[in-house]
C-alpha atoms as a printed R data frame, in Angstrom:
    type eleno elety resid chain resno      x      y       z
1   ATOM     1    CA   UNK     A     1 31.757 28.330   4.388
2   ATOM     2    CA   UNK     A     2 33.100 24.799   4.289
3   ATOM     3    CA   UNK     A     3 33.653 23.258   0.846
4   ATOM     4    CA   UNK     A     4 33.605 19.478   0.684
5   ATOM     5    CA   UNK     A     5 34.417 18.746  -2.958
6   ATOM     6    CA   UNK     A     6 35.672 20.452  -6.075
7   ATOM     7    CA   UNK     A     7 32.377 19.912  -8.022
8   ATOM     8    CA   UNK     A     8 30.512 21.553  -5.174
9   ATOM     9    CA   UNK     A     9 32.907 24.509  -5.224
10  ATOM    10    CA   UNK     A    10 32.323 24.931  -8.933
11  ATOM    11    CA   UNK     A    11 28.557 24.864  -8.420
12  ATOM    12    CA   UNK     A    12 28.751 27.449  -5.657
13  ATOM    13    CA   UNK     A    13 30.826 29.782  -7.785
14  ATOM    14    CA   UNK     A    14 28.008 29.790 -10.309
15  ATOM    15    CA   UNK     A    15 25.192 30.527  -7.847
16  ATOM    16    CA   UNK     A    16 26.871 32.309  -4.926
17  ATOM    17    CA   UNK     A    17 25.592 35.809  -5.845
18  ATOM    18    CA   UNK     A    18 22.021 34.564  -5.442
19  ATOM    19    CA   UNK     A    19 22.789 32.744  -2.198
20  ATOM    20    CA   UNK     A    20 24.417 35.686  -0.434
21  ATOM    21    CA   UNK     A    21 21.997 37.565   1.830
22  ATOM    22    CA   UNK     A    22 21.286 40.996   0.357
23  ATOM    23    CA   UNK     A    23 20.401 42.590   3.681
24  ATOM    24    CA   UNK     A    24 22.878 41.529   6.345
25  ATOM    25    CA   UNK     A    25 20.789 42.800   9.247
26  ATOM    26    CA   UNK     A    26 17.890 40.537   8.219
27  ATOM    27    CA   UNK     A    27 20.221 37.549   7.945
28  ATOM    28    CA   UNK     A    28 21.675 38.317  11.390
29  ATOM    29    CA   UNK     A    29 18.240 38.750  12.970
30  ATOM    30    CA   UNK     A    30 17.198 35.412  11.492
31  ATOM    31    CA   UNK     A    31 20.304 33.763  12.943
32  ATOM    32    CA   UNK     A    32 19.414 35.205  16.362
33  ATOM    33    CA   UNK     A    33 15.880 33.820  16.160
34  ATOM    34    CA   UNK     A    34 17.208 30.397  15.196
35  ATOM    35    CA   UNK     A    35 19.701 30.405  18.068
36  ATOM    36    CA   UNK     A    36 17.077 31.411  20.634
37  ATOM    37    CA   UNK     A    37 14.653 28.845  19.238
38  ATOM    38    CA   UNK     A    38 17.194 26.079  19.854
39  ATOM    39    CA   UNK     A    39 17.338 26.831  23.588
40  ATOM    40    CA   UNK     A    40 14.318 25.755  25.625
41  ATOM    41    CA   UNK     A    41 14.992 28.291  28.416
42  ATOM    42    CA   UNK     A    42 16.015 31.190  26.203
43  ATOM    43    CA   UNK     A    43 19.381 32.936  26.026
44  ATOM    44    CA   UNK     A    44 21.213 35.779  27.672
45  ATOM    45    CA   UNK     A    45 22.413 38.496  25.276
46  ATOM    46    CA   UNK     A    46 26.074 37.536  25.743
47  ATOM    47    CA   UNK     A    47 25.230 33.931  24.796
48  ATOM    48    CA   UNK     A    48 23.329 35.099  21.724
49  ATOM    49    CA   UNK     A    49 26.332 37.195  20.737
50  ATOM    50    CA   UNK     A    50 28.663 34.200  21.013
51  ATOM    51    CA   UNK     A    51 26.270 31.851  19.212
52  ATOM    52    CA   UNK     A    52 25.808 34.017  16.126
53  ATOM    53    CA   UNK     A    53 29.269 35.591  16.047
54  ATOM    54    CA   UNK     A    54 28.185 39.219  16.440
55  ATOM    55    CA   UNK     A    55 29.521 41.963  18.655
56  ATOM    56    CA   UNK     A    56 27.524 42.636  21.786
57  ATOM    57    CA   UNK     A    57 26.407 46.128  20.693
58  ATOM    58    CA   UNK     A    58 25.097 44.736  17.391
59  ATOM    59    CA   UNK     A    59 23.412 41.873  19.224
60  ATOM    60    CA   UNK     A    60 21.703 44.205  21.711
61  ATOM    61    CA   UNK     A    61 20.501 46.415  18.861
62  ATOM    62    CA   UNK     A    62 18.964 43.511  16.966
63  ATOM    63    CA   UNK     A    63 17.421 41.967  20.090
64  ATOM    64    CA   UNK     A    64 15.800 45.293  20.954
65  ATOM    65    CA   UNK     A    65 14.362 45.581  17.437
66  ATOM    66    CA   UNK     A    66 13.077 42.011  17.468
67  ATOM    67    CA   UNK     A    67 11.439 42.639  20.835
68  ATOM    68    CA   UNK     A    68  9.733 45.779  19.515
69  ATOM    69    CA   UNK     A    69  8.030 43.792  16.743
70  ATOM    70    CA   UNK     A    70  7.064 40.902  19.032
71  ATOM    71    CA   UNK     A    71  9.406 38.247  17.644
72  ATOM    72    CA   UNK     A    72 11.301 37.909  20.934
73  ATOM    73    CA   UNK     A    73 10.560 38.871  24.499
74  ATOM    74    CA   UNK     A    74 12.721 39.391  27.579
75  ATOM    75    CA   UNK     A    75 12.120 37.358  30.724
76  ATOM    76    CA   UNK     A    76 12.532 38.805  34.246
77  ATOM    77    CA   UNK     A    77 15.937 37.127  34.581
78  ATOM    78    CA   UNK     A    78 17.217 38.854  31.423
79  ATOM    79    CA   UNK     A    79 16.918 35.967  29.010
80  ATOM    80    CA   UNK     A    80 15.417 36.324  25.570
81  ATOM    81    CA   UNK     A    81 12.787 33.835  24.385
82  ATOM    82    CA   UNK     A    82 10.716 33.682  21.233
83  ATOM    83    CA   UNK     A    83  7.846 36.167  21.233
84  ATOM    84    CA   UNK     A    84  4.132 35.609  20.783
85  ATOM    85    CA   UNK     A    85  4.225 36.667  17.142
86  ATOM    86    CA   UNK     A    86  6.359 33.609  16.384
87  ATOM    87    CA   UNK     A    87  3.353 31.466  17.313
88  ATOM    88    CA   UNK     A    88  1.262 33.209  14.659
89  ATOM    89    CA   UNK     A    89  3.988 32.689  12.086
90  ATOM    90    CA   UNK     A    90  4.406 29.046  13.076
91  ATOM    91    CA   UNK     A    91  0.695 28.367  12.641
92  ATOM    92    CA   UNK     A    92  0.703 30.075   9.249
93  ATOM    93    CA   UNK     A    93  3.766 28.018   8.270
94  ATOM    94    CA   UNK     A    94  1.999 24.791   9.237
95  ATOM    95    CA   UNK     A    95 -1.070 25.752   7.175
96  ATOM    96    CA   UNK     A    96  0.994 26.669   4.140
97  ATOM    97    CA   UNK     A    97  2.983 23.439   4.283
98  ATOM    98    CA   UNK     A    98 -0.136 21.269   4.311
99  ATOM    99    CA   UNK     A    99 -0.068 18.974   1.277
100 ATOM   100    CA   UNK     A   100 -3.684 17.870   1.276
101 ATOM   101    CA   UNK     A   101 -5.757 15.180   2.962
102 ATOM   102    CA   UNK     A   102 -4.515 12.274   0.817
103 ATOM   103    CA   UNK     A   103 -0.910 12.477   1.963
104 ATOM   104    CA   UNK     A   104 -1.972 13.024   5.559
105 ATOM   105    CA   UNK     A   105 -4.316 10.024   5.375
106 ATOM   106    CA   UNK     A   106 -1.476  7.907   3.976
107 ATOM   107    CA   UNK     A   107  0.718  8.674   6.989
108 ATOM   108    CA   UNK     A   108 -2.025  7.886   9.463
109 ATOM   109    CA   UNK     A   109 -2.837  4.627   7.734
110 ATOM   110    CA   UNK     A   110  0.788  3.438   7.861
111 ATOM   111    CA   UNK     A   111  1.121  4.580  11.486
112 ATOM   112    CA   UNK     A   112 -1.995  2.574  12.356
113 ATOM   113    CA   UNK     A   113 -0.682 -0.539  10.601
114 ATOM   114    CA   UNK     A   114  2.870 -0.358  11.917
115 ATOM   115    CA   UNK     A   115  2.494  1.353  15.268
116 ATOM   116    CA   UNK     A   116  5.545  3.463  14.401
117 ATOM   117    CA   UNK     A   117  6.141  7.183  13.864
118 ATOM   118    CA   UNK     A   118  5.794  8.514  10.305
119 ATOM   119    CA   UNK     A   119  6.890 11.703   8.574
120 ATOM   120    CA   UNK     A   120  6.956 13.266   5.114
121 ATOM   121    CA   UNK     A   121  9.922 15.223   3.770
122 ATOM   122    CA   UNK     A   122 10.161 17.360   0.629
123 ATOM   123    CA   UNK     A   123 12.552 19.831  -0.959
124 ATOM   124    CA   UNK     A   124 11.872 23.433  -0.007
125 ATOM   125    CA   UNK     A   125 14.369 26.165  -0.895
126 ATOM   126    CA   UNK     A   126 17.265 23.750  -1.061
127 ATOM   127    CA   UNK     A   127 16.455 21.979   2.205
128 ATOM   128    CA   UNK     A   128 14.954 18.581   3.030
129 ATOM   129    CA   UNK     A   129 12.039 19.841   5.146
130 ATOM   130    CA   UNK     A   130  9.702 17.733   7.293
131 ATOM   131    CA   UNK     A   131  6.161 18.808   6.360
132 ATOM   132    CA   UNK     A   132  4.039 16.349   8.329
133 ATOM   133    CA   UNK     A   133  4.515 14.096  11.355
134 ATOM   134    CA   UNK     A   134  2.328 11.342  12.845
135 ATOM   135    CA   UNK     A   135  3.006  9.322  15.976
136 ATOM   136    CA   UNK     A   136  2.312  5.596  16.118
137 ATOM   137    CA   UNK     A   137  0.714  3.468  18.786
138 ATOM   138    CA   UNK     A   138  3.698  1.601  20.223
139 ATOM   139    CA   UNK     A   139  4.324  2.368  23.911
140 ATOM   140    CA   UNK     A   140  7.986  3.023  23.061
141 ATOM   141    CA   UNK     A   141  8.289  5.477  20.167
142 ATOM   142    CA   UNK     A   142 11.239  6.765  18.202
143 ATOM   143    CA   UNK     A   143 12.164 10.405  18.770
144 ATOM   144    CA   UNK     A   144 10.436 12.377  16.029
145 ATOM   145    CA   UNK     A   145 11.471 15.676  14.497
146 ATOM   146    CA   UNK     A   146  8.913 18.529  14.402
147 ATOM   147    CA   UNK     A   147  7.122 20.165  11.476
148 ATOM   148    CA   UNK     A   148  9.471 22.377   9.513
149 ATOM   149    CA   UNK     A   149 12.657 20.625  10.638
150 ATOM   150    CA   UNK     A   150 15.360 20.791   7.960
151 ATOM   151    CA   UNK     A   151 18.739 20.301   9.627
152 ATOM   152    CA   UNK     A   152 21.226 17.590   8.642
153 ATOM   153    CA   UNK     A   153 19.171 16.118   5.823
154 ATOM   154    CA   UNK     A   154 22.204 14.116   4.651
155 ATOM   155    CA   UNK     A   155 21.945 11.970   7.809
156 ATOM   156    CA   UNK     A   156 18.173 11.356   7.705
157 ATOM   157    CA   UNK     A   157 16.603  8.623   5.589
158 ATOM   158    CA   UNK     A   158 14.135 11.060   4.004
159 ATOM   159    CA   UNK     A   159 16.871 13.561   3.226
160 ATOM   160    CA   UNK     A   160 19.134 10.836   1.823
161 ATOM   161    CA   UNK     A   161 16.352  9.702  -0.495
162 ATOM   162    CA   UNK     A   162 15.726 13.231  -1.777
163 ATOM   163    CA   UNK     A   163 19.447 13.896  -2.234
164 ATOM   164    CA   UNK     A   164 19.955 10.599  -4.050
165 ATOM   165    CA   UNK     A   165 17.252 11.475  -6.577
166 ATOM   166    CA   UNK     A   166 18.164 15.151  -6.937
167 ATOM   167    CA   UNK     A   167 20.100 16.419  -9.973
168 ATOM   168    CA   UNK     A   168 23.864 16.314  -9.510
169 ATOM   169    CA   UNK     A   169 24.155 20.111  -9.470
170 ATOM   170    CA   UNK     A   170 21.576 20.338  -6.683
171 ATOM   171    CA   UNK     A   171 23.551 17.838  -4.609
172 ATOM   172    CA   UNK     A   172 26.786 19.751  -5.227
173 ATOM   173    CA   UNK     A   173 25.159 22.981  -4.078
174 ATOM   174    CA   UNK     A   174 23.801 21.231  -0.981
175 ATOM   175    CA   UNK     A   175 27.241 19.886  -0.035
176 ATOM   176    CA   UNK     A   176 28.826 23.278  -0.666
177 ATOM   177    CA   UNK     A   177 26.390 25.104   1.587
178 ATOM   178    CA   UNK     A   178 25.947 22.602   4.434
179 ATOM   179    CA   UNK     A   179 28.367 21.401   7.063
180 ATOM   180    CA   UNK     A   180 28.308 17.605   7.281
181 ATOM   181    CA   UNK     A   181 28.228 17.260  11.055
182 ATOM   182    CA   UNK     A   182 28.967 14.038  12.903
183 ATOM   183    CA   UNK     A   183 25.671 13.731  14.762
184 ATOM   184    CA   UNK     A   184 26.425 10.211  16.036
185 ATOM   185    CA   UNK     A   185 29.371  7.800  15.707
186 ATOM   186    CA   UNK     A   186 27.468  6.264  12.763
187 ATOM   187    CA   UNK     A   187 26.926  9.457  10.745
188 ATOM   188    CA   UNK     A   188 28.495  9.435   7.285
189 ATOM   189    CA   UNK     A   189 30.233 12.772   6.625
190 ATOM   190    CA   UNK     A   190 32.212 11.865   3.513
191 ATOM   191    CA   UNK     A   191 30.714 13.214   0.277
192 ATOM   192    CA   UNK     A   192 32.347 10.352  -1.628
193 ATOM   193    CA   UNK     A   193 30.761  7.751   0.647
194 ATOM   194    CA   UNK     A   194 27.380  9.496   0.521
195 ATOM   195    CA   UNK     A   195 27.489  9.504  -3.279
196 ATOM   196    CA   UNK     A   196 28.215  5.777  -3.183
197 ATOM   197    CA   UNK     A   197 25.188  5.302  -0.928
198 ATOM   198    CA   UNK     A   198 23.045  7.409  -3.268
199 ATOM   199    CA   UNK     A   199 23.828  5.038  -6.156
200 ATOM   200    CA   UNK     A   200 22.548  2.138  -4.047
201 ATOM   201    CA   UNK     A   201 19.479  4.132  -2.933
202 ATOM   202    CA   UNK     A   202 18.518  4.845  -6.545
203 ATOM   203    CA   UNK     A   203 18.950  1.153  -7.339
204 ATOM   204    CA   UNK     A   204 16.955 -0.060  -4.324
205 ATOM   205    CA   UNK     A   205 14.236  2.589  -4.419
206 ATOM   206    CA   UNK     A   206 14.490  3.261  -0.684
207 ATOM   207    CA   UNK     A   207 16.859  4.786   1.872
208 ATOM   208    CA   UNK     A   208 17.798  3.713   5.388
209 ATOM   209    CA   UNK     A   209 19.646  5.479   8.158
210 ATOM   210    CA   UNK     A   210 20.757  3.298  11.028
211 ATOM   211    CA   UNK     A   211 21.557  5.445  14.063
212 ATOM   212    CA   UNK     A   212 22.970  8.177  11.809
213 ATOM   213    CA   UNK     A   213 20.714 11.053  12.822
214 ATOM   214    CA   UNK     A   214 19.871  9.944  16.384
215 ATOM   215    CA   UNK     A   215 21.702  7.124  18.133
216 ATOM   216    CA   UNK     A   216 19.227  4.363  18.918
217 ATOM   217    CA   UNK     A   217 16.775  5.348  16.160
218 ATOM   218    CA   UNK     A   218 16.673  3.919  12.633
219 ATOM   219    CA   UNK     A   219 14.544  5.081   9.714
220 ATOM   220    CA   UNK     A   220 13.377  3.854   6.315
221 ATOM   221    CA   UNK     A   221 12.162  6.173   3.535
222 ATOM   222    CA   UNK     A   222 10.529  5.563   0.167
223 ATOM   223    CA   UNK     A   223  9.413  8.083  -2.478
224 ATOM   224    CA   UNK     A   224  5.818  9.093  -3.063
225 ATOM   225    CA   UNK     A   225  5.119  9.928  -6.735
226 ATOM   226    CA   UNK     A   226  2.850 12.894  -6.139
227 ATOM   227    CA   UNK     A   227  3.172 16.624  -6.866
228 ATOM   228    CA   UNK     A   228  5.772 18.677  -8.672
229 ATOM   229    CA   UNK     A   229  8.627 17.740  -6.321
230 ATOM   230    CA   UNK     A   230  9.054 14.250  -4.829
231 ATOM   231    CA   UNK     A   231  8.060 13.408  -1.304
232 ATOM   232    CA   UNK     A   232  9.865 10.995   0.997
233 ATOM   233    CA   UNK     A   233  7.676  9.052   3.426
234 ATOM   234    CA   UNK     A   234  9.736  7.896   6.398
235 ATOM   235    CA   UNK     A   235  9.016  5.354   9.098
236 ATOM   236    CA   UNK     A   236 11.061  5.661  12.307
237 ATOM   237    CA   UNK     A   237 11.549  3.095  15.053
238 ATOM   238    CA   UNK     A   238 13.884  2.249  17.923
239 ATOM   239    CA   UNK     A   239 16.854  0.517  16.299
240 ATOM   240    CA   UNK     A   240 16.474 -2.772  18.152
241 ATOM   241    CA   UNK     A   241 12.897 -3.134  16.881
242 ATOM   242    CA   UNK     A   242 13.748 -1.748  13.443
243 ATOM   243    CA   UNK     A   243 16.334 -4.443  12.666
244 ATOM   244    CA   UNK     A   244 13.805 -7.235  13.018
245 ATOM   245    CA   UNK     A   245 11.005 -5.436  11.185
246 ATOM   246    CA   UNK     A   246 12.447 -3.164   8.496
247 ATOM   247    CA   UNK     A   247 11.663 -5.517   5.605
248 ATOM   248    CA   UNK     A   248  8.058 -5.744   6.806
249 ATOM   249    CA   UNK     A   249  7.995 -1.947   7.058
250 ATOM   250    CA   UNK     A   250  9.270 -1.673   3.483
251 ATOM   251    CA   UNK     A   251  6.604 -4.012   2.125
252 ATOM   252    CA   UNK     A   252  3.904 -2.159   4.082
253 ATOM   253    CA   UNK     A   253  5.096  1.247   2.885
254 ATOM   254    CA   UNK     A   254  5.201  0.193  -0.743
255 ATOM   255    CA   UNK     A   255  1.813 -1.506  -0.668
256 ATOM   256    CA   UNK     A   256  0.089  1.386   1.091
257 ATOM   257    CA   UNK     A   257  1.658  4.057  -1.129
258 ATOM   258    CA   UNK     A   258  0.523  2.142  -4.223
259 ATOM   259    CA   UNK     A   259 -3.006  1.998  -2.828
260 ATOM   260    CA   UNK     A   260 -3.136  5.752  -2.232
261 ATOM   261    CA   UNK     A   261 -1.171  6.825  -5.298
262 ATOM   262    CA   UNK     A   262 -1.627  4.197  -8.042
263 ATOM   263    CA   UNK     A   263  0.642  4.665 -11.010
């Protein structure tokens, strides 16, 4: 586990017993599913073993068990892919993440006005999770993350907004339990610099990432005051178009959110 700051280390020492997986085999099986899910053509057992850091016998044992319960299946060329039961779980996940028609209508309204891709992010189990996605009408669209995506929240506008407004202890725990990967040459991986950005985000009331998560894509996020935990509504656009329009996007986001969720 990589520790990025002393405050984060202190926070982890307080909560680490709760964060440690109680059943190692479940944690390892979950890691295998995640690794296979990241590969569009599936994975050979030896590649799974290398990806999750397990011995080959342990990997074969877990793959066989996962196949028996339908969570993975083996292709004729010996690769493992996600099984049909994952589809059932994914559909149930999408239903359970639904936040109601008002939030969904808000996204679609902004997408119609702007022509850009929209998403909503919220905190779920210590992660900045994308819970809804809507594509816009522009012929050239920004690459959009799927439902349930939670990786590298520190580099996404929606994740930055949620982190900036989270309690300090929650941020420390996040930094202690997440590797700050350099996704692009523009990604900020310094906790000190991120904290400086978070001060500005709280002051401005919005967050921007310029080519930090995906090179060539920029995003703007504002909070939605609805529900027990805050939501971040994010608009994404190709960076060249974003630079000329982001202030218009901000005004549109704020006006539309106020119309749907008046204070």
